[in-house]
matplotlib code that plots the C-alpha trace (Angstrom):
import matplotlib.pyplot as plt

x = [-0.1, 1.4, 2.0, 0.1, 1.4, 1.0, 4.3, 5.0, 6.6, 9.6, 12.0, 15.0, 17.3, 20.8, 22.2, 23.1, 21.5, 22.2, 24.2, 23.8, 26.5, 25.0, 27.7, 26.5, 27.8, 27.9, 24.5, 22.8, 18.9, 17.6, 14.2, 15.9, 18.2, 15.4, 13.1, 15.6, 16.7, 13.0, 12.1, 14.7, 14.0, 10.3, 11.1, 13.0, 10.2, 7.3, 9.3, 10.4, 13.7, 17.2, 17.0, 18.9, 21.7, 23.2, 26.1, 26.6, 30.0, 31.5, 34.7, 36.5, 34.5, 33.4, 29.7, 27.8, 25.2, 22.3, 20.9, 18.5, 21.3, 20.8, 24.0, 24.3, 26.9, 28.5, 30.0, 33.2, 34.9, 35.8, 36.9, 37.2, 33.8, 32.8, 31.6, 28.3, 27.8, 25.6, 26.7, 24.2, 25.5, 23.3, 23.5, 21.9, 22.7, 26.2, 26.8, 29.8, 31.7, 30.9, 32.1, 35.8, 38.6, 38.7, 35.2, 35.4, 38.6, 36.9, 33.7, 35.9, 37.8, 34.8, 32.8, 35.8, 35.0, 31.5, 29.6, 26.3, 26.5, 23.5, 23.2, 20.1, 18.9, 21.8, 24.3, 23.9, 26.5, 29.1, 28.6, 28.8, 31.9, 33.5, 32.8, 30.4, 27.4, 29.2, 26.8, 24.1, 20.6, 20.3, 18.2, 18.8, 16.8, 14.9, 16.7, 20.1, 19.1, 20.1, 23.7, 24.0, 23.1, 25.7, 28.6, 27.9, 26.8, 27.9, 25.1, 21.6, 19.8, 16.0, 13.3, 12.3, 11.6, 14.4, 16.5, 18.1, 20.8, 22.8, 24.5, 24.0, 21.1, 19.9, 16.9, 15.5, 15.3, 12.6, 10.4, 11.8, 14.0, 11.1, 10.1, 13.7, 13.9, 10.4, 11.6, 14.8, 12.9, 10.2, 13.0, 14.8, 12.0, 8.6, 5.9, 4.0, 6.8, 7.1, 3.4, 3.5, 6.4, 4.5, 1.4, 3.5, 4.7, 1.1, 2.6, -0.6, 0.9, 4.1, 5.9, 7.8, 11.0, 8.4, 7.0, 8.4, 9.5, 8.0, 4.2, 2.5, 2.5, -1.3, -0.5, 2.6, 1.0, -2.3, -4.1, -5.8, -5.8, -4.6, -3.2, -1.6, 0.1, 1.4, 2.9, 4.8, 6.0, 7.4, 9.2, 10.6, 11.9, 13.5, 15.5, 18.7, 16.9, 13.9, 10.7, 9.0, 5.5, 4.1, 5.4, 4.3, 0.7, 0.7, 1.8, -1.3, -3.8, -4.4, -3.3, -0.5, -3.2, -5.1, -1.9, -1.2, -4.6, -4.4, -1.0, -2.5, -5.7, -4.0, -0.5, -0.6, 2.2, 3.1, 4.3, 7.6, 7.9, 7.1, 9.7, 12.3, 11.7, 12.1, 15.3, 16.7, 15.7, 17.9, 20.7, 20.7, 20.8, 23.8, 25.5, 25.2, 25.7, 28.4, 31.7, 30.4, 31.6, 28.9, 29.3, 28.4, 25.7, 24.2, 24.4, 23.0, 19.9, 19.3, 21.0, 22.9, 25.3, 26.6, 25.5, 21.9, 22.1, 23.5, 20.9, 18.0, 19.4, 19.8, 16.4, 14.9, 17.2, 18.5, 22.1, 24.6, 25.4, 29.0, 27.9, 25.4, 28.3, 30.8, 28.3, 27.3, 31.0, 31.5, 28.7, 30.1, 33.5, 32.1]
y = [-0.1, 3.5, 5.7, 9.1, 12.2, 15.8, 17.6, 20.7, 23.4, 25.0, 27.8, 26.4, 28.1, 26.4, 24.5, 21.8, 19.9, 21.1, 18.2, 17.1, 15.2, 13.1, 12.3, 9.0, 8.8, 5.5, 4.8, 7.5, 7.8, 6.3, 8.1, 11.6, 10.6, 8.9, 11.8, 14.2, 12.0, 11.1, 14.8, 15.5, 12.4, 13.3, 16.9, 15.7, 13.1, 15.9, 18.4, 16.0, 17.5, 16.4, 19.4, 17.6, 15.0, 13.3, 11.2, 9.3, 9.6, 8.0, 8.8, 5.8, 5.3, 2.0, 0.9, 2.5, 0.9, 3.0, 2.7, 0.2, -2.1, -1.6, -1.4, 1.3, 1.3, 4.8, 6.5, 7.4, 9.2, 12.7, 13.9, 17.7, 19.1, 21.7, 25.0, 24.7, 21.4, 21.2, 18.9, 17.1, 15.4, 12.7, 11.9, 9.5, 7.9, 8.3, 11.3, 12.4, 9.1, 9.7, 13.3, 12.4, 14.5, 13.7, 14.5, 17.9, 18.8, 17.9, 20.0, 23.0, 22.8, 22.6, 25.3, 27.7, 27.5, 28.8, 25.5, 25.3, 22.7, 21.0, 18.6, 16.3, 14.8, 14.9, 16.2, 19.7, 18.5, 17.7, 21.1, 22.9, 20.8, 21.9, 25.6, 26.0, 27.2, 29.7, 32.8, 31.0, 29.8, 26.0, 23.2, 19.7, 16.6, 17.4, 14.5, 16.1, 19.6, 19.8, 18.5, 20.6, 23.7, 22.9, 22.4, 25.1, 28.0, 30.2, 28.6, 30.1, 26.8, 26.8, 24.2, 24.6, 21.8, 23.1, 26.3, 27.9, 30.6, 31.7, 28.7, 26.6, 24.3, 22.0, 19.8, 18.2, 14.7, 12.3, 13.9, 17.3, 16.7, 16.7, 20.4, 21.6, 20.1, 21.4, 25.0, 24.6, 23.3, 26.1, 28.6, 27.4, 26.3, 27.6, 26.6, 24.8, 22.1, 21.9, 21.4, 18.7, 16.9, 17.1, 15.6, 12.8, 12.0, 12.2, 15.1, 17.1, 19.7, 21.5, 23.0, 26.1, 27.1, 28.8, 25.2, 23.6, 20.0, 18.6, 17.8, 20.3, 19.6, 18.5, 16.1, 14.6, 14.1, 13.1, 15.7, 19.0, 21.2, 24.7, 25.4, 21.9, 22.5, 25.9, 24.6, 21.8, 24.3, 26.5, 23.5, 22.4, 26.1, 26.2, 22.9, 24.4, 26.7, 24.9, 26.9, 26.0, 24.5, 27.4, 29.9, 27.7, 27.5, 31.2, 31.9, 30.2, 31.4, 28.6, 27.4, 24.9, 22.4, 22.8, 22.3, 19.1, 17.8, 18.7, 16.6, 13.8, 13.6, 13.7, 12.5, 10.2, 12.1, 15.2, 18.3, 17.9, 14.2, 15.2, 18.1, 15.8, 13.4, 16.1, 17.1, 13.5, 13.0, 15.8, 14.8, 11.3, 12.9, 15.0, 11.9, 9.8, 12.7, 14.9, 14.9, 17.2, 16.2, 14.6, 17.8, 20.0, 17.8, 17.9, 21.8, 22.1, 20.1, 22.1, 20.0, 21.7, 19.0, 15.9, 13.6, 14.8, 14.1, 10.7, 9.8, 11.0, 9.5, 6.1, 6.1, 6.8, 4.7, 2.1, 2.8, 5.9, 8.6, 7.3, 3.7, 5.1, 6.9, 4.0, 1.3, 3.7, 4.1, 0.4, -0.3, 2.2, 0.5, -3.0]
z = [0.0, -0.9, 2.1, 1.7, 3.5, 3.4, 2.5, 4.5, 2.2, 3.8, 2.5, 0.7, 3.2, 3.6, 0.7, 3.0, 5.9, 9.4, 11.1, 14.7, 16.4, 19.1, 21.8, 23.6, 27.1, 28.9, 30.4, 28.5, 28.7, 25.5, 25.6, 25.5, 22.7, 20.6, 21.2, 19.6, 16.8, 15.7, 15.7, 13.2, 11.0, 11.0, 10.1, 7.0, 6.1, 6.4, 4.3, 1.8, 2.2, 4.0, 6.4, 9.1, 9.1, 12.2, 13.4, 16.6, 18.4, 21.5, 23.5, 22.0, 18.9, 20.3, 20.7, 23.8, 26.2, 27.2, 30.7, 29.7, 28.3, 24.8, 22.8, 20.0, 17.3, 16.5, 13.6, 15.3, 18.0, 19.2, 15.8, 14.9, 13.7, 11.4, 12.8, 11.5, 13.4, 16.5, 19.3, 21.6, 24.5, 25.7, 29.4, 31.7, 35.1, 36.6, 34.7, 36.9, 35.9, 32.1, 32.2, 31.5, 31.0, 27.4, 26.9, 28.7, 26.6, 23.5, 24.3, 25.2, 21.9, 19.9, 21.8, 21.2, 17.3, 18.1, 17.8, 19.5, 22.2, 24.0, 27.0, 27.1, 30.2, 32.9, 30.3, 31.5, 34.0, 31.6, 30.0, 33.2, 34.3, 31.0, 31.9, 29.0, 31.1, 33.3, 33.8, 31.5, 32.3, 32.1, 33.3, 34.3, 35.3, 38.7, 40.4, 39.7, 40.4, 44.1, 43.5, 40.3, 42.2, 45.0, 42.6, 40.0, 41.6, 38.6, 36.5, 36.6, 37.1, 36.2, 36.6, 33.0, 30.6, 28.3, 28.1, 25.1, 26.1, 23.2, 21.7, 24.7, 25.1, 28.0, 28.7, 31.7, 30.2, 28.9, 26.3, 26.8, 24.0, 21.7, 23.0, 22.4, 18.8, 17.8, 18.9, 16.7, 13.9, 14.1, 14.3, 11.3, 9.1, 10.5, 12.9, 10.3, 10.1, 13.8, 14.3, 11.7, 13.5, 16.7, 15.1, 13.6, 17.3, 18.7, 20.8, 21.5, 24.0, 22.9, 25.9, 25.8, 28.0, 30.4, 31.4, 34.4, 34.3, 37.5, 38.1, 40.2, 44.1, 44.1, 41.3, 43.0, 46.4, 45.0, 47.1, 45.8, 48.9, 48.3, 51.7, 51.9, 48.4, 49.7, 52.7, 50.8, 48.3, 51.0, 52.7, 49.4, 48.9, 52.3, 52.9, 54.0, 56.5, 57.7, 58.7, 61.9, 61.6, 63.6, 60.9, 58.1, 59.6, 60.3, 56.6, 55.2, 57.6, 60.1, 63.5, 64.1, 65.2, 62.0, 60.1, 62.2, 61.4, 57.7, 57.3, 59.3, 57.3, 53.7, 54.2, 57.4, 59.0, 61.0, 59.0, 61.0, 59.8, 56.2, 56.3, 57.8, 54.8, 52.3, 53.8, 54.0, 50.3, 49.2, 51.5, 49.8, 46.5, 47.5, 49.1, 45.9, 43.3, 44.7, 46.6, 49.3, 52.7, 55.0, 57.3, 54.2, 53.1, 56.7, 56.6, 53.1, 54.4, 57.6, 60.1, 62.9, 63.6, 61.8, 64.8, 64.4, 60.8, 61.0, 63.8, 61.5, 58.3, 60.1, 61.5, 57.9, 55.7, 58.0, 57.2, 58.1, 55.6, 55.6, 54.8, 52.2, 50.2, 50.7, 49.3, 46.4, 45.5, 45.6, 43.1, 40.8, 40.8, 40.1]

ax = plt.figure().add_subplot(projection="3d")
ax.plot(x, y, z, "-o")
ax.set_aspect("equal")
plt.show()
């Protein structure tokens, strides 16, 4: 059966396709990579032109396994690129280990030529480590945002789905690669083509850089209570310097007892307990994702002393912060 499709007319523009160089890091996230690549492929198909071309590279030029274990063949290693190329670094889990000296040196060298450089999912870490995001706006997967903010204070970290700041691009991971690519396609070849690509992807709600990556508080906790959501948002915004339940209650116009009943009814725990769990969750992220000392992790999460931090951590996770970090390091070395 002959395939039928509506071809979207685009201006001729450049005489040759824009080439994307996808850098596949060890344990990269397949969804973020595939979302970006498929958007480019479909743009070519819907325009009936070769608007985009791409190459896959790895540090050694050898095949790379994504975080799901699937192995991808690549076209080469870290060769010298054309100034018109666009680099897209594809990150995933254990991004610190994947951000090698060779990768950082190559990114710096190519960036000095004026190339556009992007980081998908956690690869904003690699770009920041190479110094390519200094004084720029950026985003990263929410799970890595705490450690990123602690390590790269010179980067203006946002909670956006994606960010384009000059010739630097970052995404939050998952399907946010689609949103970034749709913006690039629209900028270069018009909204009609970008919308046609979105339709082909069954992508009915195109997000902009003004959209945030995480679900709203009510959606995450499964409860739609405005005052409860407001208090939880305040807690999340004040991890390093916790706010007392009495002040939280006052700020939303209720008594401390009413706040207690609200948390017990909807979350089956006290405000103090819920707040402690938020702080310990951030502490665990910092222990696993940064080289911060346990003392500094404790301070960053609102604990006045390492001993109190260790006691609370052990009660919640059934291990100490030191053992947690040690076991994590052991797993990485296997």
